[in-house]
C-alpha positions, -999 to 999 in steps of 0.1 A, spaced: 0 0 0 29 24 8 44 16 -25 11 23 -44 6 56 -25 42 66 -33 37 59 -70 4 77 -71 18 107 -53 48 108 -77 25 107 -107 3 134 -93 31 158 -86 47 150 -120 14 159 -137 10 190 -115 46 201 -123 42 196 -160 9 216 -159 26 244 -141 5 240 -109 36 235 -87 71 247 -89 85 278 -107 88 263 -142 77 283 -172 47 266 -189 21 276 -215 -1 288 -188 26 312 -177 23 330 -210 -14 334 -206 -14 342 -168 -23 379 -174 -54 371 -193 -82 388 -172 -110 368 -158 -134 391 -176 -119 382 -210 -148 376 -235 -155 339 -239 -148 322 -271 -121 346 -284 -84 341 -290 -62 351 -260 -40 370 -284 -50 388 -316 -86 387 -305 -100 410 -331 -99 395 -366 -116 386 -398 -116 353 -418 -106 350 -454 -107 325 -482 -84 322 -511 -60 302 -533 -23 297 -532 -6 291 -566 28 276 -564 55 288 -588 75 256 -587 106 273 -575 103 256 -541 103 221 -556 141 216 -556 142 224 -519 112 204 -505 90 175 -513 60 194 -497 31 193 -523 23 230 -517 54 239 -536 43 220 -567 5 221 -567 -12 245 -591 -40 255 -568 -40 250 -530 -71 260 -510 -63 287 -484 -81 297 -453 -68 324 -431 -73 354 -408 -62 390 -406 -60 404 -371 -48 431 -348 -19 425 -323 -41 435 -294 -57 406 -273 -89 428 -270 -115 416 -295 -131 450 -294 -99 471 -297 -99 501 -320 -78 496 -351 -55 525 -342 -45 509 -308 -16 488 -320 10 488 -347 10 450 -350 -12 434 -377 -11 397 -385 -19 371 -411 -27 335 -401 -29 310 -429 -37 273 -435 -28 256 -468 -42 222 -475 -25 203 -503 -41 175 -524 -23 149 -504 -41 160 -472 -10 176 -457 -15 210 -440 8 239 -436 -3 263 -409 15 296 -403 13 327 -383 29 359 -396 32 394 -382 43 427 -398 72 428 -373 106 419 -389 120 401 -358 113 390 -323 123 411 -294 142 385 -274 162 354 -282 139 331 -262 104 328 -249 112 336 -213 127 369 -224 92 378 -238 77 373 -203 105 393 -187 100 421 -212 63 423 -203 71 424 -166 99 450 -171 76 474 -190 45 471 -168 35 506 -155 40 510 -118 10 521 -98 28 552 -84 39 567 -117 19 550 -144 51 544 -163 76 515 -162 102 513 -135 135 525 -151 155 501 -129 135 471 -140 138 481 -177 176 486 -173 180 451 -157 159 435 -184 180 452 -212 212 441 -195 200 405 -195 185 407 -230 206 433 -249 191 422 -282 158 438 -272 173 473 -276 171 468 -313 134 460 -311 127 490 -288 145 513 -314 125 498 -342 92 500 -324 97 537 -317 104 547 -353 87 522 -376 57 535 -395 22 522 -387 5 505 -416 -27 520 -429 -40 489 -446 -39 451 -441 -35 449 -479 -2 467 -481 15 451 -451 43 426 -454 38 396 -430 69 378 -417 77 345 -402 104 353 -377 112 317 -368 133 294 -389 122 262 -404 140 234 -424 130 224 -459 138 187 -469 144 179 -505 137 146 -523 174 136 -519 173 144 -481 192 177 -484 181 202 -458 178 240 -462 171 264 -433 146 291 -443 124 320 -432 96 335 -453 74 365 -458 41 373 -475 51 403 -496 21 423 -508 13 434 -544 -5 464 -530 16 495 -520 24 501 -484 7 532 -469 13 545 -435 -6 566 -409 6 599 -398 1 605 -360 -29 628 -366 -45 603 -391 -41 575 -366 -57 595 -338 -87 604 -360 -91 569 -376 -125 552 -371 -128 523 -347 -128 496 -375 -108 515 -402 -84 487 -411 -112 461 -414 -135 484 -434 -106 493 -457 -100 456 -464 -136 449 -473 -137 479 -496 -106 468 -514 -119 433 -519 -151 446 -534 -129 459 -563 -111 426 -567 -87 400 -551 -56 409 -531 -23 392 -536 8 384 -516 40 366 -528 54 338 -506 90 349 -505 114 323 -491 148 334 -477 175 308 -478 199 307 -449 237 303 -454 262 288 -431 266 307 -399 232 324 -400 214 321 -366 185 297 -372 177 294 -335 175 331 -326 144 349 -339 158 382 -326 186 382 -352 179 393 -388 197 376 -416 217 397 -441 198 412 -469 221 396 -494 206 362 -487 190 345 -517 153 347 -520 128 327 -541 91 334 -548 76 301 -541 41 311 -551 13 337 -548 -16 339 -523 -48 353 -537 -73 365 -511 -107 365 -527 -131 375 -499 -135 380 -462 -162 370 -437 -169 375 -401 -151 350 -378 -183 344 -358 -196 324 -388 -169 298 -383 -143 291 -409 -111 304 -394 -127 308 -360 -122 272 -350 -87 267 -366 -57 265 -344 -31 283 -365 -2 265 -347 29 274 -367 45 240 -358 19 222 -379 39 217 -410 36 192 -439 60 165 -450 90 182 -465 92 209 -439 104 205 -403 111 226 -373 143 243 -364 156 243 -328 144 279 -323 132 279 -286 105 305 -293 90 284 -321 90 253 -298 72 273 -271 44 285 -294 28 251 -300 18 247 -264 6 283 -261 -16 281 -292 -30 247 -280 -39 261 -246 -56 291 -260 -75 271 -286 -87 245 -261 -100 272 -238 -120 291 -263 -134 259 -280 -145 247 -245 -162 280 -239 -180 278 -272 -190 241 -266 -205 250 -232 -225 279 -247 -206 307 -230 -194 324 -261 -226 339 -274 -207 370 -287 -179 351 -304 -204 329 -323 -226 357 -334 -253 354 -308 -247 384 -286 -272 384 -258 -266 420 -247 -243 448 -254 -228 451 -219 -193 445 -231 -165 449 -206 -138 453 -232 -150 481 -255 
């Protein structure tokens, strides 16, 4: 009996430790710990405000020598995706954040899926996922002043000096005035596997055909609540929007496990295909709403690098997805599924 109790206790504490219930280990729940209890049910815990889209990816064939993935060879690949704001608030005004995102799922004719999450930011702030948490803590406003504690910020930047580059970029980079003209980047590295087994480290971007336009400070302040989403709808009424899938090939010595480091501009690029976005629809109607755009879900012919940020994202996406699907399943997410019971929203 003592042996059985010892084994049971060991299993219990092992499970509790892996779930982050005991101990000081960083888990997926740690990244979502600041989600308020009043967060609207059924919405994503990050990039809460979004819109679904349908489209088609047409491969150019230029990726075939580097990977056996069918998406690089197939003429037409169905695409389902989502445009979103960087704010977690599903009711956020469109001028509240500079970050805009594209999520995408390509399903090839062999059933293999390629899911990806791209932002308009060119690199990650820190070399690992723990650094992201430390950055959020360092820049939290103090109750006394309403601004971050300089000592905490200084200590963070000493531990993660690479974040200074991100802070400088964030202070000066222009804010996009349209989803259509934004370039969306995959900041993590992946590995392509060719038919002969040769491996090639890559990153990629969705480069728009539409011209980039930016907001001035005054334009941003005066922008309507849903300006970016309304602009997207108006553009699509005139015709499809296009992005080229531009793959950047790493060379020896390039950091493939550090998303805070940018590769040299001289690296070879190939246009592996073009994404055509044909129309958008409200996420409450389904479609992209129930898709977990986990960037570690890759098809045969693509594999993950040892980037620690990439490896952390799978668990975070899964935890968020499971939470909102559970809320929808239990009928708590009346707003998120288009059945708002009242307009007493806490996050306007």
